[in-house]
C-alpha positions in Angstrom: -7.1 -23.4 31.2 -5.2 -24.0 34.1 -2.6 -23.1 32.8 -0.9 -21.3 35.8 -0.1 -22.1 39.3 -0.7 -21.7 43.0 1.2 -18.9 44.6 0.6 -18.6 48.8 2.1 -15.4 48.3 0.1 -14.1 45.7 -3.1 -15.6 47.9 -1.8 -14.1 50.7 -2.0 -10.6 49.2 -5.5 -11.1 47.6 -7.2 -12.6 50.6 -6.4 -9.9 52.4 -7.6 -7.3 50.1 -11.1 -9.7 50.0 -11.4 -10.0 53.9 -11.4 -5.7 53.9 -14.5 -6.0 51.7 -18.2 -6.4 51.9 -20.0 -9.2 49.7 -21.1 -6.7 47.4 -18.0 -5.5 46.6 -16.4 -9.1 46.4 -18.8 -10.2 44.4 -19.5 -6.9 42.0 -22.3 -8.7 39.8 -24.5 -8.6 43.0 -24.3 -4.7 42.2 -25.3 -4.9 38.5 -27.5 -8.0 39.3 -26.9 -10.0 36.1 -25.0 -12.7 35.0 -21.6 -12.2 34.5 -21.1 -13.5 30.5 -17.7 -14.7 31.4 -20.3 -17.4 33.7 -23.4 -17.5 31.2 -23.7 -22.0 29.8 -25.6 -20.1 26.9 -23.9 -20.9 24.1 -21.5 -23.6 26.0 -20.0 -26.0 24.3 -17.5 -27.2 26.7 -15.4 -26.5 29.3 -11.4 -28.3 29.3 -9.3 -28.8 31.5 -5.8 -29.9 29.9 -3.1 -31.5 30.7 0.6 -29.2 29.9 4.3 -29.1 30.5 2.7 -27.5 34.0 1.1 -29.3 35.1 0.7 -33.7 33.8 -1.4 -34.9 35.5 -4.4 -32.6 35.9 -7.2 -33.0 38.3 -10.5 -31.6 37.4 -12.4 -30.8 40.8 -15.9 -28.7 40.2 -17.2 -26.7 43.2 -20.9 -26.1 42.5 -21.9 -23.4 45.1 -25.5 -22.7 46.4 -26.3 -18.7 46.1 -29.7 -18.4 46.9 -31.0 -16.9 50.0 -29.2 -19.4 52.8 -25.7 -20.2 51.0 -24.2 -17.0 50.0 -22.1 -17.4 53.3 -19.9 -20.0 52.1 -18.6 -18.6 48.9 -17.7 -14.8 50.7 -15.7 -17.1 53.0 -14.1 -19.1 50.4 -12.7 -15.6 48.6 -12.1 -14.1 51.6 -10.7 -16.7 53.7 -10.9 -20.8 52.5 -9.4 -20.4 48.8 -5.9 -20.9 50.3 -6.7 -24.0 52.9 -8.6 -25.9 49.5 -5.7 -25.6 47.5 -3.2 -26.4 49.8 -4.4 -29.3 51.5 -4.5 -30.9 48.1 -1.2 -29.8 47.3 0.1 -30.9 50.5 -1.8 -34.6 49.6 0.6 -35.5 46.4 -2.8 -33.8 44.7 0.1 -31.9 43.1 -2.0 -30.2 39.4 -6.0 -29.8 40.3 -8.4 -27.8 38.3 -10.6 -26.2 39.7 -14.0 -25.2 38.1 -16.2 -22.9 40.2 -20.2 -23.1 39.1 -23.7 -21.3 41.0 -26.3 -22.9 41.0 -30.4 -22.2 42.1 -33.0 -22.7 41.2 -34.5 -23.2 37.6 -38.2 -22.6 38.2 -37.9 -19.0 40.5 -34.7 -17.8 39.9 -33.5 -15.5 36.2 -29.7 -17.5 36.5 -29.9 -21.0 38.5 -26.8 -22.4 36.4 -23.4 -19.9 36.0 -20.0 -22.2 34.9 -16.5 -20.9 35.5 -13.2 -22.3 33.7 -11.2 -25.0 35.2 -8.3 -22.5 37.0 -5.2 -23.0 38.9 -3.8 -20.4 39.3 -4.2 -17.9 42.2 -5.3 -14.6 39.8 -7.6 -16.8 38.0 -9.2 -19.1 40.8 -9.9 -15.4 42.8 -11.0 -13.6 39.4 -13.6 -16.9 38.7 -15.1 -17.2 42.6 -15.6 -12.6 42.4 -17.5 -12.9 39.1 -20.5 -14.6 40.6 -23.9 -13.0 40.6 -25.6 -14.1 44.5 -28.7 -14.0 43.2 -30.3 -14.4 46.5 -33.3 -16.4 45.4 -34.4 -19.5 45.3 -37.7 -20.8 45.4 -39.4 -20.8 48.9 -39.6 -24.3 49.2 -37.5 -27.7 49.8 -35.9 -27.9 46.9 -32.9 -26.3 44.8 -31.7 -27.4 41.2 -28.4 -29.0 42.2 -28.7 -31.6 39.4 -27.7 -28.7 36.9 -24.0 -29.1 37.7 -24.8 -33.0 36.9 -26.2 -32.0 33.6 -23.3 -29.1 32.1 -20.5 -31.7 33.7 -21.6 -34.6 32.0 -22.2 -33.3 29.0 -20.1 -29.9 28.6 -16.8 -30.6 29.7 -13.8 -32.3 28.6 -11.4 -33.1 30.7 -7.7 -35.3 30.2 -7.7 -36.8 33.5 -10.5 -39.6 32.0 -10.4 -39.3 28.4 -6.6 -40.0 28.8 -5.9 -41.5 31.8 -9.4 -43.5 32.5 -9.1 -41.2 35.5 -11.9 -39.9 37.1 -12.2 -35.8 38.2 -14.4 -34.8 41.2 -17.6 -33.0 40.9 -19.2 -31.5 44.7 -22.3 -29.4 45.0 -23.0 -27.6 48.3 -26.0 -26.7 48.8 -28.8 -27.1 52.7 -31.7 -28.0 50.7 -33.2 -30.8 48.8 -33.0 -31.0 44.4 -35.9 -31.0 42.1 -36.3 -34.5 40.6 -37.2 -33.5 37.0 -36.8 -30.2 35.2 -38.4 -28.3 32.6 -36.8 -28.0 29.3 -38.6 -25.2 28.7 -37.6 -23.8 31.3 -33.7 -24.7 31.0 -34.0 -23.6 27.7 -35.0 -19.9 28.4 -32.7 -19.9 31.8 -29.5 -21.8 31.1 -28.9 -21.9 27.2 -30.8 -26.1 27.1 -31.3 -26.7 23.9 -33.0 -30.3 24.7 -36.7 -30.9 24.3 -36.8 -33.6 26.9 -37.6 -32.5 30.9 -34.2 -33.3 32.3 -34.1 -35.8 35.3 -31.6 -35.9 38.2 -31.6 -39.4 38.3 -30.5 -40.1 35.0 -28.0 -36.7 34.9 -26.1 -38.1 38.5 -25.5 -41.6 36.0 -24.1 -39.0 33.4 -22.1 -37.0 35.5 -20.6 -40.6 37.1 -19.3 -41.9 34.3 -16.1 -39.7 34.4 -16.6 -38.1 38.2 -16.8 -38.8 41.6 -20.1 -37.1 42.7 -20.2 -35.5 45.9 -22.9 -33.4 47.8 -22.6 -31.7 50.6 -25.5 -30.4 53.4 -24.2 -27.8 55.0 -26.8 -28.6 58.4 -26.5 -25.0 60.1 -28.8 -23.3 57.3 -33.0 -23.9 57.3 -33.1 -27.0 56.7 -31.2 -28.2 59.7 -31.0 -33.0 60.0 -34.6 -32.3 57.7 -35.9 -35.9 57.5 -37.1 -35.0 53.2 -33.9 -33.5 52.7 -31.5 -36.1 53.9 -33.7 -39.2 52.9 -33.7 -38.3 49.1 -30.2 -37.7 48.8 -29.1 -40.4 51.0 -31.4 -42.6 48.3 -29.8 -41.1 45.6 -26.1 -40.6 46.7 -26.0 -42.9 49.4 -22.4 -42.4 51.3 -21.8 -39.8 48.7 -24.2 -37.8 50.5 -21.7 -35.7 53.3 -22.8 -33.5 56.8 -21.5 -30.8 57.1 -22.0 -29.4 61.1 -19.7 -26.6 60.6 -19.5 -25.0 57.1 -16.4 -22.8 57.8 -14.9 -25.7 56.7 -16.4 -27.1 53.6 -12.4 -26.5 51.7 -11.0 -28.8 53.9 -14.0 -31.3 53.2 -13.5 -30.8 49.6 -9.5 -31.4 49.6 -9.9 -34.1 51.8 -12.5 -36.2 50.3 -10.0 -36.0 46.8 -7.1 -37.1 48.7 -9.3 -40.0 50.7 -10.0 -41.0 47.3 -6.6 -40.8 46.1 -5.3 -43.1 48.3 -3.7 -40.8 51.1 -4.3 -42.5 54.5 -7.2 -40.3 56.7 -4.8 -39.2 59.2 -2.1 -37.9 57.2 -4.5 -35.9 54.8 -5.6 -34.2 57.9 -2.6 -33.5 59.1 -2.3 -30.1 59.1 -6.0 -29.5 60.4 -6.2 -28.0 64.5 -8.4 -30.0 66.6 -12.3 -28.7 65.9 -11.1 -28.8 61.8 -10.2 -32.6 62.5 -13.3 -33.2 64.2 -15.9 -31.4 61.9 -14.4 -32.8 58.5 -13.7 -36.3 59.8 -17.6 -36.4 61.2 -18.9 -35.7 57.8 -16.6 -38.9 56.0 -17.3 -41.1 58.9 -19.9 -42.8 56.5 -17.4 -42.9 53.6 -14.8 -44.3 55.7 -16.7 -46.7 56.9 -18.3 -48.3 54.0 -15.9 -47.9 51.6 -12.6 -47.6 52.4 -9.7 -50.3 52.0 -6.7 -51.3 53.9 -3.8 -52.6 52.6 -0.3 -52.9 55.2 -1.5 -49.8 57.0 -2.9 -47.8 53.9 -6.3 -46.2 53.6 -7.9 -44.7 50.5 -11.5 -45.1 48.8 -11.8 -47.8 46.2 -15.3 -48.1 45.1 -17.6 -45.3 44.6 
C-alpha cells in the first residue's frame, strides 16, 4: 500500500463534503454496528509499508484512535478538518513520503471490536476512505483502562516496513486516548475478538518492548476528557513511557502534535517544525512536547532534533 500521493485539491473537495455530514454519515459502520471487513485483524498476516518509485523514502506512521464513548470526537475531527494538517505539516517539514495507517482501539473485555486495523496509505482518497471505515463503537469498560497495547501487539507482530528492514530507520506509532491501559490481556478474549492465535496472555510492557524495536512509540493523552490530570492514569503511563507520554490540553491539535513529533525525531528544528501554526496551536503543541524537548533534544550548531527515545 502507499502507492498514491497526497493532494490538497482532492482533500479540500473531500473535506467540504465531510463537514456537512453527521458522525454516523461519515463513519458508515456506525449505522451497521459492526466492524468493516477491511479493518478486521482476523486472519491478517502483515500490513506493509513499502518503498516505491513514487515514495522511495517511506515513513510509516501508525495512528491508533480510541473509539470508546468519550473519544469519538477525535476521529470525527480528523476526517472533517485535520487530515490535511497532519499530512501537510509532515510534507512541509521534509517528510515527503509519509504512509499513515489508522487503527482503532477499544476495550478487549467489554467491546465487540477492540482492534481495527487499516492499511499504510499516502493518498488523499485512500486515507479518507480508511478513516471512514472505522466503527466508532462508543463502548469501553466503564473503568480507567482501555486496550491501547493492542496497537503495540499488531505493530510488532503484524507489520512489515521497508524503512526499518531496508534502512534501519524506525517508524512511528501513536496511540491516542484519555485513560490508562490494561497491563495484561487474556488470551481467550483476544482469540475471540482480535484473531489472536497465541496461547499466552499479552503483557503491555513486553508488547511495548517488541514494538520499540522498529517503531518510535508515543501515547497522546487527551487531557480534556474524563481523566483530566488523573493521578493513576498519568503515573501508569509515565512509568512505562516516560517522556513519550504526551499530555495535550487541546485535542483539536492532535494532528499537529503527531506531525511535529515526527519532524523533531527526524531532526527538524522545533521552531521550524511549527512555523505554519497559529500562536494558540504552537503553544498547545509546545506544551505537550516540553518534557520530550527538555530531556531528549540535541543542539548541534543551532539545530535541534530528538536523538534518543
